[in-house]
C-alpha distance (Angstrom), angle and dihedral (degrees) to the residues before:
residue distance angle dihedral
M1 . . .
G2 3.83 . .
R3 3.77 128.3 .
Q4 3.76 118.2 -101.3
S5 3.79 113.8 -107.3
G6 3.83 96.7 -150.5
R7 3.82 123.3 84.4
G8 3.83 96.9 -157.9
Q9 3.78 98.8 -96.9
D10 3.82 91.5 115.4
S11 3.80 94.0 43.2
G12 3.79 111.3 137.2
K13 3.80 95.3 12.9
N14 3.82 100.8 87.5
P15 3.83 113.7 -7.0
R16 3.80 93.2 177.8
K17 3.79 92.7 54.4
N18 3.82 91.1 46.8
L19 3.80 89.6 52.1
G20 3.79 90.0 52.1
K21 3.78 91.4 51.4
R22 3.79 91.5 50.1
K23 3.81 90.6 50.7
L24 3.80 90.6 48.4
A25 3.81 91.3 51.5
G26 3.79 90.5 49.4
M27 3.79 91.3 50.3
A28 3.83 90.9 50.1
V29 3.81 90.6 54.7
F30 3.81 89.5 48.8
V31 3.80 92.6 53.4
A32 3.81 91.9 46.9
A33 3.80 89.3 52.8
F34 3.81 89.8 47.3
F35 3.81 93.0 54.5
L36 3.80 91.4 47.6
S37 3.80 91.5 50.9
A38 3.82 92.1 47.6
A39 3.80 91.4 50.7
L40 3.80 92.7 49.1
L41 3.80 94.6 45.5
G42 3.80 95.0 43.2
K43 3.78 92.0 -139.0
G44 3.80 127.1 151.8
C45 3.80 92.0 -114.4
F46 3.76 100.6 131.4
L47 3.78 98.6 107.5
L48 3.79 88.4 63.6
A49 3.79 89.9 47.3
D50 3.78 89.7 54.0
K51 3.79 89.6 53.9
C52 3.78 88.7 53.1
I53 3.80 90.4 52.4
S54 3.80 90.5 50.1
A55 3.79 89.1 48.5
I56 3.80 92.7 53.2
S57 3.80 91.1 47.6
V58 3.79 92.3 54.3
F59 3.80 91.4 40.5
A60 3.81 90.2 52.9
K61 3.77 91.3 51.9
G62 3.77 89.3 50.2
T63 3.79 94.1 51.1
D64 3.78 92.2 46.3
N65 3.79 88.0 57.5
G66 3.77 91.5 48.3
G67 3.82 92.9 -107.9
P68 3.81 133.8 105.6
G69 3.83 118.9 -86.8
Q70 3.79 115.4 -101.6
L71 3.80 98.5 -127.4
S72 3.79 94.9 166.7
Q73 3.80 91.6 60.6
A74 3.80 91.2 50.2
A75 3.80 92.1 49.4
D76 3.80 89.3 55.6
A77 3.80 92.8 49.6
G78 3.81 93.7 87.0
N79 3.78 118.8 -165.2
P80 3.81 103.8 -51.3
G81 3.79 95.0 157.0
N82 3.83 92.2 49.3
L83 3.79 87.8 -141.0
F84 3.80 93.2 154.2
L85 3.79 131.3 38.9
T86 3.77 126.4 -152.0
N87 3.81 116.9 -128.6
D88 3.79 89.8 -100.8
Q89 3.82 91.7 53.0
A90 3.81 97.4 49.4
A91 3.79 110.8 120.7
P92 3.83 116.0 -121.6
A93 3.78 116.6 -109.9
G94 3.81 91.9 -125.9
L95 3.81 144.1 -49.0
V96 3.81 115.1 -96.0
A97 3.82 122.9 -165.6
I98 3.81 109.1 -148.8
D99 3.79 118.2 -161.1
A100 3.81 118.4 -163.2
G101 3.80 100.0 -158.3
H102 3.84 122.4 -124.1
G103 3.84 118.8 -6.1
G104 3.79 139.4 163.9
E105 3.78 111.2 40.4
D106 3.80 90.2 -10.2
D107 3.80 108.4 86.5
G108 3.78 94.3 174.4
C109 3.79 107.4 -148.3
Y110 3.80 115.1 -1.4
R111 3.79 126.2 -164.5
D112 3.81 130.5 172.4
G113 3.78 94.8 -23.2
V114 3.80 95.4 -43.3
S115 3.81 115.4 121.3
E116 3.78 118.7 -154.7
A117 3.81 91.3 -149.4
K118 3.80 91.7 56.6
V119 3.81 94.1 47.2
N120 3.80 90.3 47.3
L121 3.80 91.1 54.1
E122 3.80 93.2 47.6
L123 3.79 90.7 52.5
A124 3.81 92.9 44.1
K125 3.80 91.7 53.3
G126 3.78 91.0 46.8
L127 3.80 91.8 49.5
S128 3.80 91.6 48.2
G129 3.79 91.7 52.6
K130 3.80 93.6 46.3
L131 3.80 93.1 49.1
Q132 3.80 91.6 49.2
E133 3.81 89.1 53.4
M134 3.81 87.1 54.1
G135 3.81 92.8 53.2
F136 3.81 100.8 -96.0
E137 3.77 128.3 128.6
T138 3.80 117.4 -132.3
V139 3.77 138.5 -165.2
M140 3.81 118.4 -157.3
L141 3.81 112.1 -144.9
R142 3.83 91.1 -163.6
E143 3.79 120.4 25.0
D144 3.81 105.1 175.3
D145 3.80 143.1 29.3
E146 3.80 94.2 -107.9
S147 3.80 102.0 58.1
L148 3.79 123.9 83.0
P149 3.79 112.1 -174.5
S150 3.78 114.3 -168.5
L151 3.78 118.9 -111.8
E152 3.79 89.0 -108.2
E153 3.81 90.9 52.2
R154 3.80 91.9 50.8
V155 3.78 92.5 53.4
K156 3.81 91.5 45.5
M157 3.81 92.9 49.3
A158 3.79 90.7 53.5
Q159 3.79 91.5 47.5
D160 3.82 93.9 46.3
A161 3.81 90.3 50.3
G162 3.81 90.6 54.0
A163 3.80 92.8 -121.4
D164 3.79 117.3 -173.9
I165 3.81 94.0 -151.2
F166 3.80 138.2 9.9
V167 3.83 122.7 -140.0
S168 3.81 119.8 -175.3
I169 3.82 119.6 -165.4
H170 3.82 122.2 -151.3
Q171 3.81 142.8 155.0
N172 3.78 127.8 -128.8
A173 3.81 136.8 -138.0
Y174 3.78 136.7 -167.0
D175 3.78 123.8 -155.4
G176 3.81 99.7 -179.9
N177 3.77 130.1 102.3
E178 3.79 98.9 -103.5
P179 3.83 109.0 109.3
G180 3.78 125.8 -133.7
V181 3.80 99.5 21.7
S182 3.81 104.5 165.8
G183 3.77 144.4 130.1
I184 3.78 144.4 88.1
E185 3.79 125.8 -61.6
T186 3.79 128.6 176.5
W187 3.79 128.6 -155.3
Y188 3.78 132.8 -157.0
C189 3.79 140.0 165.9
G190 3.79 119.1 -121.7
N191 3.80 95.4 -140.7
L192 3.82 88.9 97.7
A193 3.77 115.8 47.9
D194 3.81 96.3 -142.6
S195 3.81 94.8 52.1
G196 3.79 91.7 81.4
R197 3.78 92.2 50.5
L198 3.81 91.4 48.1
A199 3.80 91.6 49.2
G200 3.79 91.9 48.7
L201 3.79 94.7 51.0
V202 3.82 95.9 44.4
H203 3.80 89.9 46.5
K204 3.80 93.5 47.9
G205 3.80 92.7 50.4
A206 3.80 93.1 48.5
V207 3.82 94.2 48.5
E208 3.79 94.7 45.0
K209 3.80 94.5 49.5
T210 3.82 96.4 45.6
G211 3.80 103.1 32.4
A212 3.82 88.7 -133.6
V213 3.78 122.3 156.6
D214 3.79 109.2 -79.4
R215 3.81 108.5 -127.5
G216 3.78 92.2 171.7
T217 3.79 134.6 -133.0
Q218 3.78 121.1 -62.2
E219 3.77 133.7 -164.9
T220 3.79 120.4 -132.3
D221 3.79 140.8 159.0
E222 3.82 93.8 -161.6
L223 3.82 99.0 82.5
Y224 3.79 109.2 85.3
V225 3.79 100.6 -150.6
V226 3.79 96.0 51.9
R227 3.79 93.5 40.0
Y228 3.79 97.7 50.8
A229 3.80 102.9 30.9
S230 3.80 108.6 114.9
M231 3.82 92.0 -143.8
P232 3.84 131.6 55.7
S233 3.79 107.0 -69.5
C234 3.77 144.7 175.3
L235 3.80 139.2 -177.0
I236 3.79 116.9 -142.3
E237 3.82 122.9 -160.3
T238 3.79 100.4 -156.9
A239 3.82 102.0 -174.0
F240 3.81 146.0 -1.8
L241 3.79 108.1 -112.8
S242 3.80 87.0 -165.8
D243 3.81 89.6 68.2
G244 3.80 112.2 79.5
A245 3.80 97.5 -148.0
E246 3.79 93.8 46.3
R247 3.80 91.9 44.4
Q248 3.80 89.3 55.1
A249 3.80 91.7 46.7
I250 3.80 96.8 49.2
T251 3.82 91.4 53.2
S252 3.82 93.7 53.5
Q253 3.79 118.4 94.8
A254 3.79 94.0 -137.9
Y255 3.81 92.6 55.4
Q256 3.79 92.3 44.5
D257 3.81 90.0 51.9
R258 3.82 91.6 53.6
L259 3.79 91.7 46.2
V260 3.80 92.6 49.3
E261 3.79 91.5 48.0
G262 3.79 91.0 51.9
M263 3.80 93.6 49.8
A264 3.80 91.0 46.6
Q265 3.79 91.6 50.9
G266 3.79 89.4 50.8
I267 3.79 90.5 52.4
Q268 3.78 90.9 48.1
A269 3.80 89.9 50.7
Y270 3.81 89.8 50.7
F271 3.80 92.4 57.1
G272 3.79 94.1 38.4
A273 3.81 96.1 50.4
K274 3.80 96.7 57.1
């Protein structure tokens, strides 16, 4: 199956050693083909690949000594160096607590039949799914339209779960006379140094993916969940339900998908930039 590594210059000097080299070259081609197949198939096959590497190592030692490689010993060696992880063993990138603001009898802001609480939950579920696809673990602090955990309960749930970060999703509204008030703004509390960085990255991703008006990040100590969360946290206001165009956008699946992708990319950047 594999090409021979010798060119004939050693022919007749040590036939047994030449045979070992040819077998070693063939095994190397086999392992290369194995890795290519595993990559294409996306299977968690790497423990077997590691055994093959161990086998070649022992085989090489055997051929260098003029004797056959002891493949059976290599196959029994397992994965002592833990060089490769199966899909099931891969460590999660982080645990993200996702808070869908309001809920139950508390709609939050409500405009022309659109409930903030419902939009928040749709976005929270979308963000949870996207993050899980990216290798994160998530904990949803509200999972349905009927429940209404208190602010204290939300913070405690995130803490009890051992969350690495806390992201709260809300909608905005404006009742003044200025027309066209819209956009995304993100809040954080400065009591934890990394909260500002988290807010900035989540905000940047959301704005870039949606093209919404950038209202910036703002520091506050008046929002309970970001003030009392024991992990870096932020609260993102993703749209103004008081603005007709933005209200229509935030209720469309396509816009929600772009928004969720942007937030998820910001979270990924937060963990990757440490």
